[in-house]
N, C-alpha and C positions, 0 to 999 in steps of 0.2 A: 267600103273601104276600111283596111285596118287602120287604129290610131297610133301612129308610133311618136317618140318623144317629140317635145315641142324643139323649136330653134333654139331656146334658152337653157334646155337641160341637154339636148343630144348631144354625146360625145365624140359621134363620127366613126365609132369601132367598128362598123361594118357588118355586125355582127346579123343584121336584120336582112341584108344583100347575100350574106354567104349562107344563110339557111334556106332562103327562097328557093323552093324545089321547081318554079317556074320561071325563075329569071326576071320576075317582075320588078324586081327593086333595082336601081341603079344608084351609084353614089356620085351626086352632081355636087358642083360648088355654089354656093351663095354669093351675095353680093360682096361679102368679105373675103371670101377665097376659101372659105371653110368646106369641108365635105359634109353633105346633107344626104339622107335617103329620097329618091323620088319614085313613087309607087306608079307603075303603068296599070292602069285601071282596066283595060283590054286584055291584059295579060294575068290579072291577080283573080284567084279563084276562092276570095275570103276564107282560106284556111287559117288567118290569123296566127301563124307558126311564128311569123316576125315578131308579132305582139310578145307572145310569149317567150321569146329567146332575148329581146332587148332588156340589158340589164338595169337601163333606168327604169323600165315599166314593171320589171319585175326582178327586184335587185338579188344580186348573186347571194346564197346562203353560205357557201363556203368560203369561210375567211379564216386567218391564221389567228396565233395568240395574241393576246393584248399586251403580253409583254414578252417579246420576243427575245431570244438570247441574242447579243451585240457583241460583232466581233470589228478588230481592224485587220485589215487583210491585202497585202499586195502580192503579185504576182513577180519572182524573180525573171522570168524570160520575157514578161510584158510589160515591166513598169516604164521604161524608159521610152516606151514607144506609145503611151497612153496619157491621157488627158489628167489619170488621177494615179491610182494604185494597179491598176487592170484586173480586177476581180472579175469584170465579165469575160475578159481574155482567158483566165484560167478556166471558167467553168464552159467555156466553148470548147477549149482544147481539150478537156476530159471528155466531152462528149463526143468529139470529133475521134478519139484515139478509141472510143467504143464503136465505131462505126455509126455513129448518129449523125443526126440533122440540125443545124444550128439555123436559127430565123431571127434576124434582126434588121436593124433599119442601115439603109447604104445609100449613098449618092448615086444616082445615073448620070449619063454624061451630060446632061443639059442641068445638073446640080439640083435635081428633084430630087425630094427624098423619099424610097421606096423601102417596104420591107421585103428581102430577099432570103433567098436559103443558100447555105453553103455546105459543102461536105468533104472539104480538103482543106487542110491546115493553111495552105498556100493563099486562099480566100480570106483568110480571117481580119487582113487588114482593112479590107473594106467596110466592115462592121465597128472597128473601134472609132473611139473618138464620138465626143457630144453633138450631137446634132438638133438644135431647138428649133425643130420645124413638127409639125405633125406630119407623121409618115403615111402614106398611101398603102392600105392592108393588099388590095389586091385579091388574088386567091391563096394568099396564106392559110386563113382556117381551114381551107377545103383541103389543101394540101397537107398539112399537118393532120389532120384526122385519117388520110391515106396511110402516111408512114406511120401512125400509131398503131394502125388496124396490122399492118406490116410486122407489128414487134419491135419496130426502129424505135432507139431512145432519140427524143426530140427535145429541143430545147428552144424556148420563145423569150425573147426579151423585149419588152416594149413600156409604154405607160401603163399606169394602173389601169385605165379604163380601157386598154386594148387588153390587157391581161383577162379582164371581167369579160369582154365581148369574147374573147377564145372560150374561157370555161363555159359561159352561157349558150355559145355556139355548139360545143362539144356536147353538153347535156349529162355527162358522165365524167367520174374521176379516170385517169389513166395511170398507173404506176411509172410508166416510160415516159412521162411527161414531164419537165421540169420547167418551171414557170419563174422569170426573174422580173420583178417591177421595179420601174426607176421611181427615185425620188424627183417629183417631177414639179416643176414652177408653174407650169402653163404651157399650152402648144399655141406659136402663131402659125398661121395659114401659109402655105407654100407661095400664093398669090403674092404676099407681102414680099417673102424672101426673094421672090423672082423678081418683083418691081425694085426693091433694094439694091439687086445685083446690078441693075440695068443703072441705076443711079450711080452706083459707084464705079461702075465700068467708064462712065461717062465723065467722072471726075479724073480717073486716071488715063482717059482718052484711049483706052484698050481695053479687050474684053476680059475679064474675070474669068477664069478656067478651073478655079479650085477655091473651097472655103473651108476654114476650121475655126470652130466657134472657140475654140482653146488649145493652144499649142499643146502638142503630143510629146512632153518631156517633165514627167513630175506633174504638181500642182498646174494646170491650164489656167491662164489668165487673160491675157490680150488674144481675141482674134486675129488671125492670119487670112489673108487674100494671096493667091496666085494669078500672076500675070506672065503668060508666056511659060509656063510651068515652073516659075520660080515664086516661092511665099515670101511674104514679108508681113510682119505684124501690122496693125492698123489701130490707130488711137483716137480719140476726138469724134468729130463729125464723119470722118470715114466709119466710125464704129458706132454709128447710130442705130443701125438694127439692135446690136446689144445694149446698146443704152435704153431703147424702149422696152427690150426684152426685161432689164432688171427694174424698169419702172412698172413694170406687171401694165403695159399700156397697149399690147398687141396680142392678147390671148384671146383664145375661143371663150364665149360668152359663159360656156358651163365651168371653166376652169376655178370662177372666182365663188362658186359654190359647191366644188369638189368633194364628193362624198368618200373619196380613196385618199385625202389627203390628211391622214390619221392613222390611229391604229385601232384595230388590227387591219394587216395588210391582206391584197388579195393573191399575190405570188408566194412562192416555196421558199423564196429568198426576194429582200430589196437592197438593191445596190445604189450607192451614192459616194460622195465626198466624207469623209470623217473630218469636217471642219473643226476647229477648236480643239482638237484632240489632245490630251497633256495639259491644257489649260485649266480644266477643272477638276479638281478631284485627283485622282492617281495620275502621277507623272508616266510621261511615255517617253522611255529610255530607250529610244532610237532615233535615227535620221529620218526626218519627216520631207525633206527638201524633194524627193522624188514621188511624193504622192502615197497619200494613203486611202483606200477604200473601207467604205463603211458598208458592212454585211450583216442583215437583220435576217436570223434563221427564224422564219416565221411558222414552220410545223416540223414535224419529225423527218419529214425528206428533205426539205432544207437545209437540215443540220446534217444527216446523213452526207448529202451531197457537197456540202462545204469541204467536210474532213476528208471526202475522197478525193480533193484535189491535190495535185504536184507540183513541188518546188514555190510553195507558197508559204509566206509568212501569215500565220493567224494566231491574233491574242484576243481572247475574251476581255471587254471593256464592260462600262455600265451602259444600259438605255437612256439614264439620266444625262450622261455624257453626250450620247449621239443627238438627244433633242433640243440640246441648248442652242446650236447653230444651224439646225437643219429644222427650218420652220415649218416647211412643208409636209414633216411629219406630224404635225400638231394641227396646223389649219391651213386653209387655201391661201393663195395670193389676193391682196387684197386689189379690188380694181381701180385702175386710175380713172381719175374723174373726167378725163379728156378722151378716153379711150377711141370711142367712135370717130371722133374727128383727126385723131391720129392716124388710124388705121386708113381713114378715108385719103388723107393725105400722103399718106406711103404708098397707095394706089396709083395717085395723080401723077401722071407721067410727064407733066408739065412742071413740077415743081422738084427742086433738087434737094440734096440731103441739109446743105446749110440751111435754106429757107424754111423747111421743116423743123431745124432746130431753133431758129430764129423766134420761131412761134411758139414752141412748146417748153425750150430751154432744157433739154433732156441731158445735154454733156455739160459736164462739170468743167467750167473754163476757169476756175480760180488757181491760184498760182500754186497751190498743193498738189493739185491735178496736173499740172502741166512739169512740175518738177518728178511725180511719180511716172508719167508717162515718159520723160527722157530716161528717166533710170532703167525703165523696160526698155527702151528703143537701144538704150548703149550695153544691156546685157548685164548691168551690175546687178541687179534684183538677185539674181541667183547667188552671187558672190555674197552678198550680205546675208541672204538667207542660210547659205552653208557656213558662214562664220558664226550665227548666231546658234543652229543645230549643234555644232561643233562644242560651243561653250555649254550648252544646255546638256548635252549628255556627260560633259566632264564634270560639270556641276554635280550631277545625280549619282554620277559613282564616286565623289567624294562624300555626298550625304549619308 
């Protein structure tokens, strides 16, 4: 039998299942809901192709620059409907106009997150927005290889371990493949998210039919849920999933020792939020209220593609500035000491969100937090931030 990555190190990238010529490997879920490979011994012919393809067992050699060029980016057509600057949408828009295919994470009708392909601009909204769940890869890698061999331009956006899985599966470089890796804090399981949705539906006494981890209007902060097709922001105990996410309490085990949380990167470009832009070193003389994307050009292909984007603001910044508030460009998230118990309680159908919070104190119930939530709820944050940005731009203009 082939020896695959251990439960502690497996990233769930599905490269092993995708490469198996006899379909002897299936991705199943473990007790915490994470996808892991299971080998069917009766179908396995011991070719060991899965072992040779696993990027954990055979680390990817193709990586980017240790000091990539760093850019602040936003897309004018997409900024208002994105949770940051809309850089991903700009890359996707370019590939689609070139008759290419774009692969990214999207919700299905049951709010499970799966990688899908799109070939039309009208389908781009389904790929926008942050989705803090590990997506199901399915047949994505196989389909990408088919399109690449046909000569189509293909864009793949995912976590760094998913990008590494794709490259390991393909076994060779393709000029017509563009990979975007995300600055990833860690990935929770779909099972935890689905259990959370049931608990919050119980609190609302109505089925949640939509969820956004960050509102799509510039810098996304508060999560929102949709009940009967109408979105509304949630805070406190209602947002317990995001509180647990921010506390690094519900990630896959390998995330706490992630080899991709640093430089060099595995994607042609790296995407994230440009947190703290203008606060360190060179002033940023632009309105940041609507969100600004951070883009690292990790190789010549990434640099070339970035400058082909249309209707985009692009300004080179320093790597040092980008690293200050993007901690997962330097090191992995630190494991919460109560991780196993928190995941177990999220998966427990008999425990409410309030009961889980009482046990672990994940939600900040201080007066400061209450006031912040009130400001967000009343929509005053955008007004305050706009006044601040106006003053900042004015001040730079006088200096």
